[in-house]
FILUM-189876 format. One record per residue (C-alpha): y, x, z. Coordinates in steps of 0.5 Angstrom, whole numbers, padded with zeros to 4 digits. Layout:
N
v,u,w
Y,X,Z
...
This chain:
269
v,u,w
0063,-0170,-0093
0064,-0164,-0089
0060,-0163,-0082
0064,-0163,-0076
0065,-0156,-0073
0061,-0155,-0067
0065,-0153,-0061
0065,-0146,-0059
0061,-0144,-0052
0065,-0144,-0046
0062,-0137,-0045
0066,-0132,-0050
0062,-0128,-0054
0063,-0122,-0050
0063,-0125,-0043
0059,-0123,-0038
0053,-0128,-0036
0054,-0132,-0030
0055,-0129,-0023
0058,-0123,-0026
0065,-0126,-0029
0069,-0120,-0027
0063,-0115,-0026
0064,-0114,-0018
0058,-0117,-0016
0054,-0113,-0022
0048,-0109,-0019
0048,-0102,-0021
0042,-0099,-0024
0037,-0095,-0019
0038,-0088,-0021
0031,-0084,-0021
0030,-0081,-0015
0031,-0073,-0015
0024,-0069,-0014
0025,-0065,-0007
0023,-0058,-0007
0016,-0056,-0006
0018,-0051,-0001
0023,-0050,0004
0028,-0044,0004
0024,-0042,0011
0017,-0042,0007
0020,-0039,0001
0023,-0033,0005
0016,-0032,0009
0013,-0032,0002
0017,-0026,0000
0017,-0023,0007
0010,-0022,0006
0010,-0019,-0001
0015,-0014,0002
0010,-0012,0007
0004,-0012,0003
0008,-0008,-0002
0014,-0005,0000
0015,-0001,-0006
0012,-0003,-0012
0011,0001,-0018
0010,-0001,-0025
0004,0001,-0028
0007,0003,-0035
0008,0011,-0035
0014,0014,-0037
0019,0020,-0036
0026,0016,-0037
0030,0010,-0039
0028,0011,-0046
0021,0012,-0046
0020,0006,-0041
0024,0002,-0046
0019,0004,-0051
0013,0003,-0047
0015,-0004,-0045
0016,-0006,-0052
0009,-0003,-0054
0006,-0007,-0048
0007,-0014,-0052
0001,-0017,-0053
-0003,-0011,-0050
-0005,-0008,-0043
-0001,-0003,-0039
-0007,0001,-0039
-0008,0001,-0047
0000,0003,-0048
-0001,0009,-0043
-0007,0011,-0047
-0003,0011,-0053
0004,0014,-0050
0002,0020,-0046
0001,0024,-0052
0007,0021,-0056
0012,0022,-0050
0010,0029,-0050
0013,0030,-0057
0018,0025,-0057
0022,0023,-0050
0029,0021,-0053
0031,0017,-0059
0033,0023,-0063
0026,0026,-0063
0023,0019,-0064
0027,0018,-0070
0025,0025,-0073
0018,0023,-0072
0018,0018,-0077
0015,0011,-0077
0008,0013,-0080
0007,0019,-0075
0009,0014,-0069
0004,0009,-0072
-0001,0014,-0072
0000,0015,-0064
0000,0008,-0063
-0005,0006,-0067
-0010,0003,-0062
-0005,-0002,-0059
-0005,-0009,-0062
0001,-0010,-0068
0002,-0003,-0068
0005,-0003,-0075
0011,-0008,-0073
0012,-0004,-0066
0012,0003,-0070
0018,0000,-0074
0021,-0003,-0068
0021,0003,-0064
0024,0007,-0070
0029,0002,-0071
0031,0001,-0064
0032,0009,-0063
0037,0009,-0069
0041,0003,-0066
0041,0007,-0059
0044,0013,-0063
0049,0010,-0067
0051,0004,-0062
0050,0007,-0055
0050,0015,-0056
0043,0015,-0055
0043,0012,-0048
0039,0006,-0046
0045,0001,-0044
0045,-0003,-0038
0047,-0009,-0040
0042,-0015,-0042
0047,-0018,-0048
0047,-0011,-0051
0039,-0010,-0050
0037,-0016,-0053
0041,-0014,-0060
0036,-0008,-0060
0030,-0009,-0065
0024,-0011,-0062
0027,-0013,-0055
0027,-0020,-0052
0030,-0023,-0046
0024,-0021,-0042
0024,-0014,-0044
0031,-0013,-0043
0030,-0016,-0036
0024,-0011,-0034
0028,-0005,-0036
0034,-0008,-0032
0030,-0009,-0026
0026,-0002,-0027
0030,0003,-0030
0037,0000,-0027
0035,-0003,-0020
0039,-0010,-0023
0036,-0016,-0019
0033,-0020,-0025
0027,-0024,-0026
0023,-0022,-0032
0018,-0028,-0033
0011,-0026,-0037
0005,-0030,-0037
0003,-0028,-0030
0010,-0031,-0027
0010,-0037,-0032
0003,-0039,-0029
0005,-0037,-0021
0012,-0041,-0022
0008,-0047,-0024
0001,-0047,-0020
0005,-0045,-0014
0010,-0050,-0015
0015,-0045,-0013
0019,-0046,-0020
0016,-0051,-0025
0018,-0050,-0032
0016,-0051,-0039
0019,-0045,-0041
0020,-0038,-0039
0027,-0038,-0038
0026,-0045,-0034
0022,-0041,-0029
0027,-0035,-0029
0032,-0040,-0027
0028,-0043,-0022
0026,-0037,-0019
0033,-0034,-0019
0036,-0040,-0015
0031,-0040,-0009
0029,-0032,-0008
0033,-0029,-0002
0038,-0024,-0004
0034,-0019,0000
0028,-0019,-0004
0030,-0020,-0011
0030,-0013,-0012
0022,-0013,-0013
0021,-0020,-0013
0019,-0020,-0020
0014,-0014,-0019
0011,-0017,-0013
0010,-0024,-0017
0007,-0020,-0023
0002,-0016,-0019
0000,-0022,-0015
-0002,-0026,-0021
-0005,-0020,-0024
-0010,-0019,-0018
-0010,-0025,-0014
-0008,-0031,-0017
-0011,-0030,-0023
-0011,-0034,-0029
-0019,-0037,-0029
-0019,-0037,-0021
-0015,-0035,-0016
-0018,-0031,-0010
-0015,-0035,-0004
-0019,-0031,0001
-0015,-0025,-0001
-0008,-0028,-0001
-0003,-0026,0004
0001,-0033,0003
-0006,-0037,0002
-0004,-0041,0008
0003,-0043,0005
0001,-0044,-0002
0001,-0051,-0004
-0002,-0050,-0011
-0008,-0056,-0013
-0012,-0050,-0015
-0013,-0047,-0008
-0021,-0045,-0008
-0021,-0045,0000
-0018,-0048,0006
-0014,-0043,0009
-0012,-0045,0016
-0004,-0045,0017
-0002,-0040,0022
-0002,-0041,0030
0006,-0040,0030
0010,-0044,0026
0015,-0041,0021
0022,-0041,0024
0028,-0044,0021
0031,-0039,0016
0037,-0038,0020
0033,-0036,0026
0028,-0032,0022
0033,-0028,0019
0037,-0027,0026
0030,-0024,0029
0029,-0019,0023
0036,-0017,0024
0035,-0015,0031
């Protein structure tokens, strides 16, 4: 004898639970709160204003004679010190300051000049390859376009940004190990990757300071906010800094920072 069929539940299979029959009284899921920027626009403006007063015209430490030799020097500086690169390139650039002369020199001889630099074999190969690419594709001239630069052998985004900024005056942010550390340590532009920090800094740095901003941050990270221990007593932004690793308590300025619009108006007078 077949068992009697059980009655279906009053609640349909896809019906909403009691109290939510039409969904109108359903409570929305709370959205995660957005983290607020650690620094106000006025504080960011003051940070870079002080950097501009400290170093009005920052100079790069890589020695070069033109855009081509600067590009080569930046390529060679990967995982090497600027001092070490300069020591090797002084003699090299005296005999090869154009792509044509560098290509004529050849990979083996270029290698002899830069043998004291780390990864010199691979770098010598890249220098010859990029010299040939500049001749074949750009008439021997260094392009002032990021997309074209990163297609050259041995040139990544950071190298391209450095060249665009230093050789062509473009407002780029080249994130090296120093800027990656500064962006995260200070909380100016936290990010796991150089590109994340780059985009964060480009969003917050005032336009009037973008020309030298990457250089100020590099020098600040190299000589003041060092990797092992920041030198807070020598820091021009110590009272504004909100890093957890501050090594000393620097009192805030007696005069509070003016709102951004007011501070810009004062500077314009």
